[in-house]
C-alpha positions in Angstrom: 118.2 84.8 114.3 117.4 81.3 114.8 116.1 79.9 118.1 116.1 76.1 118.5 116.0 76.2 122.3 112.5 74.7 122.5 111.4 71.7 120.5 108.3 70.6 122.2 105.1 72.2 123.2 104.9 74.9 125.9 102.4 72.8 127.8 105.3 70.5 128.9 107.7 73.4 129.8 108.3 74.8 133.3 105.9 77.5 134.6 108.6 80.1 134.1 108.9 79.3 130.4 105.1 79.1 130.1 104.7 82.6 131.7 107.5 84.0 129.5 105.8 82.4 126.4 102.4 84.0 127.2 103.9 87.3 127.9 105.5 87.3 124.5 102.5 86.1 122.7 100.1 88.7 124.1 102.7 91.3 124.1 103.2 90.8 120.3 99.4 90.8 119.8 99.1 94.0 121.6 102.0 95.5 119.4 100.1 94.2 116.4 96.9 96.0 117.4 98.9 99.1 118.1 100.6 99.0 114.7 97.2 98.4 113.1 95.7 101.4 114.7 98.5 103.7 113.8 98.5 102.5 110.1 94.8 102.9 110.0 95.0 106.6 111.4 97.5 107.3 108.7 95.6 105.7 105.9 92.3 107.3 106.8 93.9 110.6 106.8 95.6 110.1 103.5 92.9 111.2 100.9 94.3 109.5 97.9 94.4 106.1 99.7 90.7 106.5 100.9 89.5 107.7 97.5 91.5 105.0 95.8 89.9 102.2 97.9 86.4 103.6 97.5 86.9 104.1 93.7 88.1 100.6 93.5 85.0 99.2 95.2 82.8 101.3 93.0 84.1 99.6 89.9 81.7 96.7 90.0 81.0 93.4 91.6 84.4 92.1 90.7 86.3 94.6 92.6 85.8 93.1 95.9 86.7 89.7 94.5 90.0 91.2 93.4 90.6 92.7 96.8 89.6 89.4 98.6 91.9 87.5 96.3 94.9 89.8 96.9 94.2 89.7 100.6 94.0 85.9 100.6 97.3 85.7 98.7 99.0 88.1 101.1 97.7 86.1 104.1 99.0 82.8 102.6 102.5 84.4 102.1 102.4 86.0 105.5 101.4 82.8 107.3 104.1 80.9 105.4 106.7 83.3 106.6 105.5 83.1 110.1 104.8 79.4 110.4 107.4 77.7 108.3 110.6 79.1 109.7 112.2 79.5 113.1 113.9 82.6 111.9 112.5 85.4 114.1 113.1 88.3 111.6 111.1 86.4 108.9 108.3 85.6 111.4 108.0 89.3 112.2 108.1 90.2 108.5 105.1 87.9 108.0 103.2 89.3 111.0 103.8 92.9 109.9 102.9 92.0 106.3 99.5 90.7 107.5 98.8 93.6 109.6 99.5 96.0 106.6 97.1 93.9 104.5 94.4 94.1 107.2 94.9 98.0 107.5 94.3 98.4 103.9 91.3 96.0 103.9 89.6 97.9 106.7 89.9 101.4 105.2 86.5 101.3 103.3 84.4 99.9 106.3 86.0 102.3 108.8 85.5 105.3 106.5 81.8 104.4 106.0 81.4 103.9 109.7 82.8 107.3 110.4 80.7 108.9 107.6 77.6 107.4 109.2 78.0 109.3 112.5 80.5 112.0 111.7 82.9 110.6 114.3 84.5 107.5 115.6 81.8 106.4 118.0 80.8 103.2 116.2 84.4 102.1 115.9 85.1 102.8 119.4 82.0 100.8 120.4 83.0 97.9 118.2 86.5 98.0 119.6 85.2 97.9 123.3 82.8 95.0 122.5 85.5 93.1 120.6 88.0 93.4 123.5 85.4 92.5 126.1 84.4 89.4 124.2 88.1 88.5 123.4 89.0 88.8 127.2 86.0 86.6 128.1 86.9 83.9 125.6 90.5 83.9 126.7 89.4 83.6 130.3 87.3 80.4 129.3 90.3 78.7 127.9 92.7 79.6 130.6 90.2 79.2 133.4 89.3 75.7 132.5 90.7 72.4 131.3 88.2 72.3 128.5 89.5 70.7 125.3 88.7 72.7 122.2 90.7 70.5 119.7 87.2 69.4 118.2 86.7 72.8 116.9 89.3 72.6 114.2 87.1 70.6 111.7 84.1 72.8 112.5 86.0 76.0 111.9 87.5 74.7 108.7 84.1 73.9 107.4 82.8 77.1 108.7 85.3 79.3 107.0 85.0 77.6 103.7 81.1 78.0 103.8 81.5 81.6 104.9 84.0 82.3 102.0 81.7 80.7 99.5 78.8 82.8 100.8 80.7 86.0 100.6 81.9 85.2 96.9 78.4 84.3 96.0 77.1 87.5 97.4 79.6 89.4 95.4 78.8 87.7 92.3 75.1 87.7 92.5 74.7 91.0 94.4 72.7 89.9 97.3 73.1 91.4 100.8 74.4 89.0 103.4 72.6 90.7 106.2 72.5 90.8 110.0 72.3 86.9 110.5 75.4 86.4 108.4 77.3 89.0 110.6 76.0 87.3 113.7 77.1 83.8 112.4 80.5 85.4 111.5 80.8 86.7 115.1 80.2 83.2 116.4 82.8 81.8 113.9 85.4 84.3 114.9 84.6 83.6 118.6 85.2 79.9 118.0 88.4 80.7 116.2 89.6 82.7 119.3 88.7 79.8 121.5 90.6 77.3 119.3 93.6 79.5 118.8 93.8 80.2 122.6 93.7 76.4 123.2 96.5 75.9 120.7 98.6 78.5 122.4 98.0 76.7 125.8 98.6 73.2 124.4 100.2 72.9 121.0 102.6 75.8 120.3 106.3 75.5 121.1 107.7 78.2 123.4 109.7 79.8 120.5 106.5 80.0 118.3 105.1 83.2 120.0 105.0 85.2 116.8 102.9 82.7 114.9 100.7 82.3 118.0 100.3 86.2 118.0 99.5 86.2 114.3 96.8 83.6 114.8 95.1 85.5 117.6 95.3 88.7 115.6 93.6 87.3 112.6 90.7 86.0 114.6 90.6 89.3 116.6 90.4 91.4 113.4 87.6 89.1 112.1 85.6 89.5 115.2 86.1 93.4 115.2 85.0 93.5 111.5 81.7 91.7 112.1 80.8 93.5 115.3 81.3 96.8 113.6 79.1 95.6 110.7 76.4 94.8 113.2 76.6 98.2 114.9 76.5 99.8 111.5 73.4 97.8 110.5 71.6 98.9 113.7 72.5 102.6 112.9 70.9 102.5 109.5 
């Protein structure tokens, strides 16, 4: 279904339109997180999926590169569907495709986290910390008139450096360590600040699905590295 009702950024719309837009963005974000949790519960309780992912990772240093490459490819296609069309159905397909890719990517780390403690305590702690930090960062943007547009170039450089470091670690077999995880938490936090600023100032009122996808991606990155930090401390 096409929606051409809004053709300029939500910042210039009425308060009622803004409120409806924010409600749809964060409602779809919550829906995305719920779908992710349900999918993860199903995948982690499906032995052949867990064993398949663990076996794939055990095939050598290039296995993670293959998984990372596939994930980047799916991410590119999902974002293309969500961002390059006003068709709501295609936007939702892109969003759901990205959530499914994230769910599979998270299977090994969640399985290891559960194996370390015998329960979901580490995952729960990481989820609570991620939510608390996300709410705090969101409050910073909506509670102030700060302009976070300058972060775009910083985040772009940061993500390329991080990707290069991750690939180098896979190829040469060195551990990235706690400091890298802390740096990635900072990068993910910056991404949440910038994405939230975009929602407030750059998205059109009919772009609530792409906006939710952008936030979901940053939220999952934050959750991943907070969980890694907690796992590192538990070793």
